C-alpha positions as a Markdown table, in Angstrom:
| # | Residue | x | y | z |
|---|---|---|---|---|
| 1 | Unk | 93.2 | 85.6 | 81.5 |
| 2 | Unk | 93.6 | 88.3 | 78.8 |
| 3 | Unk | 97.2 | 88.3 | 77.6 |
| 4 | Unk | 96.7 | 90.5 | 74.5 |
| 5 | Unk | 97.7 | 93.8 | 76.0 |
| 6 | Unk | 101.0 | 94.4 | 77.8 |
| 7 | Unk | 101.3 | 96.7 | 80.8 |
| 8 | Unk | 104.3 | 99.0 | 81.0 |
| 9 | Unk | 106.4 | 98.7 | 84.1 |
| 10 | Unk | 109.1 | 100.9 | 85.5 |
| 11 | Unk | 111.4 | 99.8 | 88.3 |
| 12 | Unk | 112.8 | 102.2 | 90.9 |
| 13 | Unk | 115.6 | 100.7 | 93.0 |
| 14 | Unk | 118.2 | 98.4 | 91.5 |
| 15 | Unk | 119.6 | 96.7 | 94.6 |
| 16 | Unk | 119.9 | 93.1 | 95.6 |
| 17 | Unk | 116.3 | 92.1 | 95.2 |
| 18 | Unk | 115.9 | 93.7 | 91.7 |
| 19 | Unk | 117.6 | 90.8 | 90.0 |
| 20 | Unk | 115.0 | 88.4 | 91.2 |
| 21 | Unk | 112.2 | 90.6 | 89.9 |
| 22 | Unk | 113.8 | 91.2 | 86.5 |
| 23 | Unk | 114.5 | 87.5 | 86.0 |
| 24 | Unk | 110.9 | 86.5 | 86.9 |
| 25 | Unk | 109.3 | 89.2 | 84.9 |
| 26 | Unk | 110.6 | 87.5 | 81.7 |
| 27 | Unk | 108.0 | 84.7 | 82.4 |
| 28 | Unk | 105.0 | 87.1 | 82.4 |
| 29 | Unk | 104.0 | 88.2 | 78.9 |
| 30 | Unk | 101.6 | 90.7 | 80.4 |
| 31 | Unk | 104.5 | 92.8 | 81.7 |
| 32 | Unk | 106.7 | 95.0 | 79.6 |
| 33 | Unk | 109.7 | 96.5 | 81.5 |
| 34 | Unk | 110.0 | 100.0 | 80.0 |
| 35 | Unk | 113.1 | 101.2 | 82.0 |
| 36 | Unk | 114.7 | 101.0 | 85.4 |
| 37 | Unk | 116.1 | 103.8 | 87.7 |
| 38 | Unk | 118.0 | 104.2 | 90.9 |
| 39 | Unk | 119.1 | 107.2 | 92.9 |
| 40 | Unk | 122.6 | 106.1 | 92.1 |
| 41 | Unk | 122.7 | 106.2 | 88.2 |
| 42 | Unk | 125.7 | 103.9 | 88.0 |
| 43 | Unk | 123.8 | 101.2 | 89.9 |
| 44 | Unk | 120.9 | 101.4 | 87.4 |
| 45 | Unk | 123.3 | 101.4 | 84.5 |
| 46 | Unk | 125.0 | 98.2 | 85.7 |
| 47 | Unk | 121.7 | 96.5 | 86.2 |
| 48 | Unk | 120.4 | 97.6 | 82.8 |
| 49 | Unk | 123.5 | 96.2 | 81.1 |
| 50 | Unk | 123.0 | 92.9 | 82.9 |
| 51 | Unk | 119.4 | 92.5 | 81.7 |
| 52 | Unk | 119.5 | 94.3 | 78.4 |
| 53 | Unk | 117.3 | 97.2 | 79.6 |
| 54 | Unk | 117.3 | 100.9 | 79.6 |
| 55 | Unk | 118.4 | 103.0 | 82.6 |
| 56 | Unk | 116.9 | 106.5 | 83.1 |
| 57 | Unk | 116.8 | 109.1 | 85.8 |
| 58 | Unk | 113.9 | 108.6 | 88.3 |
| 59 | Unk | 112.2 | 111.7 | 87.2 |
| 60 | Unk | 112.2 | 110.5 | 83.6 |
| 61 | Unk | 110.8 | 107.2 | 84.5 |
| 62 | Unk | 107.9 | 108.8 | 86.5 |
| 63 | Unk | 107.2 | 111.1 | 83.5 |
| 64 | Unk | 107.1 | 108.3 | 80.9 |
| 65 | Unk | 103.5 | 107.8 | 79.6 |
| 66 | Unk | 104.3 | 104.2 | 78.7 |
| 67 | Unk | 104.8 | 103.3 | 82.3 |
| 68 | Unk | 101.5 | 102.2 | 84.1 |
| 69 | Unk | 103.0 | 100.5 | 87.2 |
| 70 | Unk | 106.0 | 101.6 | 89.2 |
| 71 | Unk | 107.6 | 98.7 | 91.0 |
| 72 | Unk | 109.3 | 100.2 | 94.0 |
| 73 | Unk | 112.3 | 98.2 | 95.1 |
| 74 | Unk | 113.9 | 100.8 | 97.3 |
| 75 | Unk | 115.0 | 100.3 | 100.9 |
| 76 | Unk | 112.1 | 100.1 | 103.5 |
| 77 | Unk | 112.5 | 103.7 | 104.7 |
| 78 | Unk | 112.0 | 105.0 | 101.2 |
| 79 | Unk | 109.0 | 102.8 | 100.3 |
| 80 | Unk | 106.3 | 105.4 | 101.1 |
| 81 | Unk | 108.2 | 108.4 | 99.9 |
| 82 | Unk | 108.8 | 106.9 | 96.5 |
| 83 | Unk | 105.3 | 105.4 | 96.4 |
| 84 | Unk | 103.8 | 108.9 | 96.9 |
| 85 | Unk | 105.9 | 110.3 | 94.1 |
| 86 | Unk | 104.7 | 107.6 | 91.8 |
| 87 | Unk | 101.1 | 108.2 | 92.7 |
| 88 | Unk | 101.5 | 112.0 | 92.2 |
| 89 | Unk | 102.8 | 111.1 | 88.7 |
| 90 | Unk | 99.6 | 109.1 | 88.0 |
| 91 | Unk | 101.1 | 105.7 | 88.3 |
| 92 | Unk | 99.9 | 102.5 | 90.0 |
| 93 | Unk | 102.4 | 101.3 | 92.6 |
| 94 | Unk | 103.6 | 97.9 | 93.6 |
| 95 | Unk | 106.2 | 98.0 | 96.3 |
| 96 | Unk | 108.6 | 95.6 | 98.1 |
| 97 | Unk | 107.7 | 94.7 | 101.6 |
| 98 | Unk | 107.1 | 96.2 | 104.1 |
| 99 | Unk | 104.3 | 98.6 | 103.0 |
| 100 | Unk | 105.8 | 101.2 | 105.2 |
| 101 | Unk | 108.0 | 101.3 | 108.3 |
| 102 | Unk | 105.1 | 102.6 | 110.4 |
| 103 | Unk | 101.3 | 102.0 | 110.2 |
| 104 | Unk | 100.7 | 105.8 | 110.1 |
| 105 | Unk | 102.8 | 106.3 | 106.9 |
| 106 | Unk | 101.3 | 103.2 | 105.4 |
| 107 | Unk | 97.9 | 104.7 | 105.8 |
| 108 | Unk | 99.2 | 107.9 | 104.1 |
| 109 | Unk | 100.2 | 105.8 | 101.0 |
| 110 | Unk | 96.9 | 103.9 | 100.9 |
| 111 | Unk | 94.9 | 107.1 | 101.2 |
| 112 | Unk | 96.8 | 108.9 | 98.5 |
| 113 | Unk | 96.2 | 106.0 | 96.1 |
| 114 | Unk | 92.5 | 105.9 | 96.9 |
| 115 | Unk | 92.2 | 109.6 | 96.4 |
| 116 | Unk | 93.9 | 109.4 | 93.0 |
| 117 | Unk | 91.9 | 106.3 | 92.1 |
| 118 | Unk | 95.1 | 104.4 | 91.5 |
| 119 | Unk | 96.1 | 100.9 | 92.5 |
| 120 | Unk | 98.6 | 100.2 | 95.2 |
| 121 | Unk | 100.0 | 96.8 | 96.0 |
| 122 | Unk | 102.9 | 95.2 | 97.9 |
| 123 | Unk | 105.0 | 92.2 | 98.3 |
| 124 | Unk | 105.1 | 89.5 | 99.4 |
| 125 | Unk | 103.4 | 87.7 | 96.7 |
| 126 | Unk | 104.7 | 84.3 | 97.7 |
| 127 | Unk | 101.2 | 83.4 | 99.1 |
| 128 | Unk | 100.1 | 83.2 | 95.5 |
| 129 | Unk | 102.5 | 80.3 | 94.9 |
| 130 | Unk | 101.3 | 76.8 | 94.3 |
| 131 | Unk | 102.1 | 75.4 | 97.7 |
| 132 | Unk | 100.3 | 78.2 | 99.6 |
| 133 | Unk | 97.3 | 78.2 | 97.3 |
| 134 | Unk | 97.1 | 74.4 | 97.7 |
| 135 | Unk | 97.1 | 74.9 | 101.5 |
| 136 | Unk | 94.4 | 77.6 | 101.1 |
| 137 | Unk | 92.2 | 75.2 | 99.0 |
| 138 | Unk | 92.7 | 72.5 | 101.5 |
| 139 | Unk | 91.5 | 74.7 | 104.4 |
| 140 | Unk | 88.7 | 76.2 | 102.4 |
| 141 | Unk | 87.4 | 72.7 | 101.6 |
| 142 | Unk | 87.0 | 72.0 | 105.3 |
| 143 | Unk | 89.2 | 68.9 | 105.1 |
| 144 | Unk | 91.2 | 70.1 | 108.1 |
| 145 | Unk | 88.2 | 71.1 | 110.1 |
| 146 | Unk | 88.3 | 74.3 | 112.2 |
| 147 | Unk | 91.8 | 75.7 | 112.7 |
| 148 | Unk | 92.3 | 75.9 | 116.4 |
| 149 | Unk | 95.9 | 76.9 | 116.7 |
| 150 | Unk | 99.3 | 76.7 | 115.1 |
| 151 | Unk | 102.9 | 78.0 | 115.0 |
| 152 | Unk | 104.8 | 80.3 | 112.5 |
| 153 | Unk | 108.5 | 80.2 | 113.0 |
| 154 | Unk | 111.4 | 82.1 | 111.4 |
| 155 | Unk | 114.8 | 82.3 | 113.0 |
| 156 | Unk | 118.4 | 82.7 | 111.8 |
| 157 | Unk | 121.7 | 84.1 | 113.1 |
| 158 | Unk | 121.2 | 87.4 | 111.1 |
| 159 | Unk | 121.6 | 88.6 | 107.5 |
| 160 | Unk | 125.1 | 90.0 | 108.2 |
| 161 | Unk | 126.4 | 86.6 | 107.2 |
| 162 | Unk | 125.4 | 86.9 | 103.6 |
| 163 | Unk | 124.1 | 90.3 | 102.6 |
| 164 | Unk | 126.7 | 92.7 | 101.1 |
| 165 | Unk | 125.4 | 95.7 | 102.9 |
| 166 | Unk | 123.3 | 94.5 | 105.9 |
| 167 | Unk | 123.2 | 97.6 | 108.1 |
| 168 | Unk | 119.6 | 98.6 | 107.1 |
| 169 | Unk | 118.3 | 95.3 | 108.6 |
| 170 | Unk | 119.2 | 96.6 | 112.0 |
| 171 | Unk | 118.3 | 100.2 | 111.5 |
| 172 | Unk | 114.8 | 101.8 | 112.0 |
| 173 | Unk | 112.5 | 100.0 | 109.5 |
| 174 | Unk | 114.5 | 96.8 | 109.8 |
| 175 | Unk | 114.5 | 93.9 | 112.2 |
| 176 | Unk | 113.0 | 90.4 | 111.8 |
| 177 | Unk | 109.4 | 91.6 | 112.1 |
| 178 | Unk | 109.4 | 94.1 | 109.3 |
| 179 | Unk | 111.8 | 92.0 | 107.2 |
| 180 | Unk | 110.4 | 88.5 | 107.5 |
| 181 | Unk | 107.1 | 89.1 | 109.2 |
| 182 | Unk | 105.3 | 90.1 | 106.0 |
| 183 | Unk | 105.8 | 86.6 | 104.5 |
| 184 | Unk | 104.4 | 84.8 | 107.5 |
| 185 | Unk | 101.6 | 87.2 | 108.4 |
| 186 | Unk | 100.4 | 87.7 | 104.8 |
| 187 | Unk | 100.2 | 84.0 | 104.3 |
| 188 | Unk | 98.4 | 83.6 | 107.6 |
| 189 | Unk | 95.8 | 86.1 | 106.5 |
| 190 | Unk | 95.5 | 84.3 | 103.1 |
| 191 | Unk | 94.9 | 81.1 | 105.0 |
| 192 | Unk | 92.9 | 82.1 | 108.0 |
| 193 | Unk | 91.5 | 85.6 | 107.4 |
| 194 | Unk | 92.1 | 88.9 | 109.3 |
| 195 | Unk | 93.9 | 89.2 | 112.6 |
| 196 | Unk | 91.9 | 90.3 | 115.6 |
| 197 | Unk | 94.5 | 91.0 | 118.3 |
| 198 | Unk | 98.2 | 90.7 | 119.0 |
| 199 | Unk | 100.3 | 90.0 | 122.2 |
| 200 | Unk | 104.1 | 89.9 | 122.2 |
| 201 | Unk | 107.4 | 90.1 | 123.9 |
| 202 | Unk | 110.7 | 91.3 | 122.3 |
| 203 | Unk | 114.4 | 91.5 | 123.0 |
| 204 | Unk | 117.6 | 93.1 | 121.6 |
| 205 | Unk | 120.4 | 91.0 | 123.1 |
| 206 | Unk | 123.2 | 92.7 | 121.0 |
| 207 | Unk | 123.5 | 96.5 | 120.8 |
| 208 | Unk | 126.1 | 96.2 | 118.1 |
| 209 | Unk | 126.7 | 93.4 | 115.5 |
| 210 | Unk | 129.7 | 92.6 | 113.4 |
| 211 | Unk | 129.4 | 92.1 | 109.6 |
| 212 | Unk | 130.7 | 88.8 | 108.4 |
| 213 | Unk | 130.1 | 89.3 | 104.7 |
| 214 | Unk | 132.2 | 91.1 | 102.1 |
| 215 | Unk | 132.9 | 93.9 | 101.3 |
| 216 | Unk | 132.3 | 95.3 | 104.8 |
| 217 | Unk | 133.5 | 92.3 | 106.8 |
| 218 | Unk | 134.6 | 93.3 | 110.3 |
| 219 | Unk | 132.6 | 96.6 | 110.5 |
| 220 | Unk | 130.2 | 97.0 | 113.4 |
| 221 | Unk | 126.6 | 97.9 | 113.0 |
| 222 | Unk | 124.4 | 99.6 | 115.6 |
| 223 | Unk | 121.2 | 97.7 | 116.4 |
| 224 | Unk | 118.2 | 100.0 | 116.7 |
| 225 | Unk | 115.4 | 97.5 | 116.6 |
| 226 | Unk | 114.2 | 94.4 | 118.4 |
| 227 | Unk | 115.9 | 91.3 | 116.9 |
| 228 | Unk | 114.0 | 88.5 | 118.8 |
| 229 | Unk | 110.2 | 88.7 | 118.9 |
| 230 | Unk | 107.7 | 86.2 | 120.2 |
| 231 | Unk | 104.0 | 86.9 | 119.6 |
| 232 | Unk | 100.5 | 85.5 | 119.8 |
| 233 | Unk | 98.0 | 86.2 | 117.1 |
| 234 | Unk | 94.3 | 85.8 | 117.6 |
| 235 | Unk | 92.3 | 85.7 | 114.4 |
| 236 | Unk | 88.7 | 86.6 | 113.8 |
| 237 | Unk | 88.2 | 83.0 | 112.8 |
| 238 | Unk | 89.1 | 81.9 | 116.3 |
| 239 | Unk | 92.5 | 80.5 | 115.5 |
| 240 | Unk | 95.4 | 81.3 | 117.9 |
| 241 | Unk | 98.8 | 81.2 | 116.3 |
| 242 | Unk | 102.2 | 81.5 | 118.1 |
| 243 | Unk | 104.7 | 83.5 | 116.1 |
| 244 | Unk | 108.5 | 83.7 | 116.5 |
| 245 | Unk | 110.7 | 86.0 | 114.4 |
| 246 | Unk | 114.4 | 86.2 | 115.2 |
| 247 | Unk | 117.8 | 87.2 | 114.0 |
| 248 | Unk | 119.4 | 85.7 | 117.2 |
| 249 | Unk | 119.1 | 81.9 | 116.6 |
| 250 | Unk | 122.3 | 79.9 | 115.6 |
| 251 | Unk | 120.2 | 77.0 | 114.5 |
| 252 | Unk | 116.8 | 75.3 | 115.1 |
| 253 | Unk | 114.6 | 72.4 | 114.0 |
| 254 | Unk | 111.2 | 74.1 | 113.8 |
| 255 | Unk | 109.1 | 74.0 | 110.6 |
| 256 | Unk | 107.9 | 77.3 | 109.1 |
| 257 | Unk | 104.2 | 76.6 | 109.6 |
| 258 | Unk | 102.1 | 74.2 | 111.5 |
| 259 | Unk | 98.3 | 74.5 | 111.6 |
| 260 | Unk | 96.2 | 72.4 | 113.9 |
| 261 | Unk | 92.6 | 71.7 | 112.8 |
| 262 | Unk | 89.9 | 69.7 | 114.5 |
| 263 | Unk | 90.1 | 67.1 | 111.7 |
| 264 | Unk | 93.8 | 67.3 | 110.5 |
| 265 | Unk | 97.0 | 69.0 | 111.2 |
| 266 | Unk | 98.5 | 70.8 | 108.2 |
| 267 | Unk | 102.2 | 71.6 | 107.5 |
| 268 | Unk | 102.6 | 74.6 | 105.2 |
| 269 | Unk | 106.1 | 75.2 | 103.6 |
| 270 | Unk | 108.3 | 78.3 | 103.9 |
| 271 | Unk | 106.2 | 81.4 | 103.1 |
| 272 | Unk | 109.3 | 83.1 | 101.7 |
| 273 | Unk | 109.1 | 80.5 | 98.8 |
| 274 | Unk | 106.4 | 79.8 | 96.3 |
| 275 | Unk | 106.7 | 76.1 | 96.4 |
| 276 | Unk | 107.4 | 73.2 | 98.9 |
| 277 | Unk | 105.3 | 70.4 | 100.2 |
| 278 | Unk | 102.0 | 70.7 | 101.9 |
| 279 | Unk | 101.4 | 67.8 | 104.3 |
| 280 | Unk | 98.4 | 66.6 | 106.4 |
| 281 | Unk | 98.0 | 64.2 | 109.2 |
| 282 | Unk | 94.8 | 63.1 | 111.0 |
| 283 | Unk | 94.5 | 61.7 | 114.5 |
| 284 | Unk | 95.7 | 58.1 | 114.6 |
| 285 | Unk | 97.6 | 58.3 | 111.4 |
| 286 | Unk | 101.3 | 57.3 | 111.6 |
| 287 | Unk | 102.6 | 59.3 | 108.5 |
| 288 | Unk | 102.1 | 62.6 | 106.9 |
| 289 | Unk | 100.4 | 62.7 | 103.5 |
| 290 | Unk | 101.8 | 65.0 | 100.8 |
| 291 | Unk | 99.1 | 67.1 | 99.1 |
| 292 | Unk | 99.6 | 67.3 | 95.3 |
| 293 | Unk | 99.8 | 70.7 | 93.5 |
| 294 | Unk | 97.0 | 71.9 | 91.3 |
| 295 | Unk | 98.8 | 75.0 | 89.9 |
| 296 | Unk | 101.5 | 74.7 | 87.1 |
| 297 | Unk | 104.0 | 77.2 | 88.5 |
| 298 | Unk | 104.2 | 75.8 | 92.0 |
| 299 | Unk | 108.0 | 75.5 | 92.5 |
| 300 | Unk | 109.3 | 78.4 | 90.5 |
| 301 | Unk | 110.7 | 81.6 | 92.0 |
| 302 | Unk | 108.2 | 84.0 | 90.5 |
| 303 | Unk | 109.1 | 87.0 | 92.6 |
| 304 | Unk | 106.9 | 89.3 | 90.5 |
| 305 | Unk | 103.7 | 87.2 | 90.5 |
| 306 | Unk | 101.9 | 90.0 | 92.4 |
| 307 | Unk | 102.9 | 92.5 | 89.8 |
| 308 | Unk | 101.6 | 90.3 | 87.0 |
| 309 | Unk | 98.4 | 89.7 | 88.8 |
| 310 | Unk | 98.0 | 93.5 | 89.3 |
| 311 | Unk | 98.6 | 94.0 | 85.5 |
| 312 | Unk | 95.9 | 91.4 | 84.6 |
| 313 | Unk | 93.6 | 93.0 | 87.2 |
| 314 | Unk | 94.1 | 96.4 | 85.5 |
| 315 | Unk | 93.2 | 94.9 | 82.1 |
| 316 | Unk | 90.2 | 92.9 | 83.5 |
| 317 | Unk | 88.9 | 95.6 | 85.9 |
| 318 | Unk | 89.0 | 93.4 | 89.0 |
| 319 | Unk | 90.8 | 93.6 | 92.4 |
| 320 | Unk | 94.4 | 92.5 | 92.5 |
| 321 | Unk | 95.4 | 90.1 | 95.2 |
| 322 | Unk | 98.6 | 91.5 | 96.7 |
| 323 | Unk | 96.7 | 94.6 | 97.6 |
| 324 | Unk | 97.3 | 97.7 | 99.6 |
| 325 | Unk | 94.5 | 96.8 | 102.0 |
| 326 | Unk | 96.2 | 93.4 | 102.7 |
| 327 | Unk | 99.6 | 95.0 | 103.1 |
| 328 | Unk | 98.3 | 97.8 | 105.4 |
| 329 | Unk | 96.5 | 95.2 | 107.6 |
| 330 | Unk | 99.8 | 93.2 | 107.9 |
| 331 | Unk | 101.7 | 96.4 | 108.7 |
| 332 | Unk | 99.3 | 97.2 | 111.5 |
| 333 | Unk | 99.8 | 93.7 | 112.9 |
| 334 | Unk | 103.6 | 94.0 | 112.7 |
| 335 | Unk | 103.6 | 97.3 | 114.5 |
| 336 | Unk | 101.4 | 95.8 | 117.1 |
| 337 | Unk | 104.2 | 93.4 | 118.1 |
| 338 | Unk | 106.3 | 96.3 | 119.3 |
| 339 | Unk | 103.4 | 98.1 | 120.9 |
| 340 | Unk | 102.2 | 94.9 | 122.7 |
| 341 | Unk | 105.7 | 94.2 | 124.0 |
| 342 | Unk | 106.4 | 97.7 | 125.1 |
| 343 | Unk | 103.0 | 98.3 | 126.8 |
| 344 | Unk | 102.6 | 94.7 | 128.0 |
| 345 | Unk | 99.0 | 94.4 | 126.7 |
| 346 | Unk | 97.0 | 92.9 | 123.9 |
| 347 | Unk | 96.6 | 95.2 | 120.9 |
| 348 | Unk | 93.4 | 95.2 | 118.9 |
| 349 | Unk | 93.8 | 95.3 | 115.1 |
| 350 | Unk | 91.5 | 97.9 | 113.5 |
| 351 | Unk | 92.3 | 97.7 | 109.7 |
| 352 | Unk | 89.6 | 95.6 | 107.9 |
| 353 | Unk | 90.7 | 93.3 | 105.1 |
| 354 | Unk | 89.1 | 90.5 | 103.1 |
| 355 | Unk | 91.1 | 87.4 | 102.2 |
| 356 | Unk | 92.4 | 87.8 | 98.7 |
| 357 | Unk | 90.6 | 85.7 | 96.1 |
| 358 | Unk | 92.2 | 82.2 | 95.5 |
| 359 | Unk | 94.4 | 81.9 | 92.5 |
| 360 | Unk | 92.9 | 79.0 | 90.6 |
| 361 | Unk | 94.7 | 79.5 | 87.3 |
| 362 | Unk | 98.1 | 80.6 | 86.0 |
| 363 | Unk | 98.9 | 84.2 | 85.3 |
| 364 | Unk | 102.0 | 83.3 | 83.2 |
| 365 | Unk | 100.0 | 83.3 | 79.9 |
């Protein structure tokens, strides 16, 4: 990959997730962080001091000609609004997940980028990690046979036990589907291709939830979203995957991903992480076999790998992998969970998407 030119990056949103991005960006020579901004200037100043960067007002960041990509790390409800401002300023946009809180507003962002001939991308980029790319290569080789079914499982007691300000997880735009669903569904599309239809049921067992973490310990949060969702995804490939996403489970023993092929079953590690062990097992075998990694950055937390790939794609004139098309397809699937549950019917997915190209080499150089 061409590492001669650096691509200027500006970050809007200096909350909890920004530290992971800023730490990881140090490992990508193609990225040059020009400045960071937040609607609360004091928040941006603290983060800038921590990482040795420059904090500026949002308007100044958008106007800076050195900035080619705006990395949008605002809260979910602001993703599309901030993304549209960046596009209007002539910047490519890479946003945190989800792509939007509704499919309709996600389409607005995608359309604006297309009209302006600018790139738009979105987290998660964990599917580009070594473990998930190894699983992809295994499936593409045909070693597992045709994938017939599988399970994707995320469940926890809720983010109020660790996050310093967790209320947005239970407000409109929150919930386990929009929060954690992007990791699971994006990786499923990476592995299996586009989703054809969705069936689901959902529940909200608590209308209010207490905060257990500091500094707001003891406060009550209203719950405006479904917090336990069980769904069934049918893929164009023919695979049928059972999905559970929940903030209402005290503990469990499920694995994140199991895929069942006609030749082998495949265990895929946590899609919220870049690494982990991929394992296979054929009929009649007593033990699982660990699949070795082929990529050099398999276990690291590179929570900006998608931004680096976008930067290289700008330089090389090729599609980037964590694309707006992929994120919009995933957003339509996630919204379909609620529609399918409410209307008690299967929801057909209309957004076309191609599987992103495999990542066969490092983008660190």
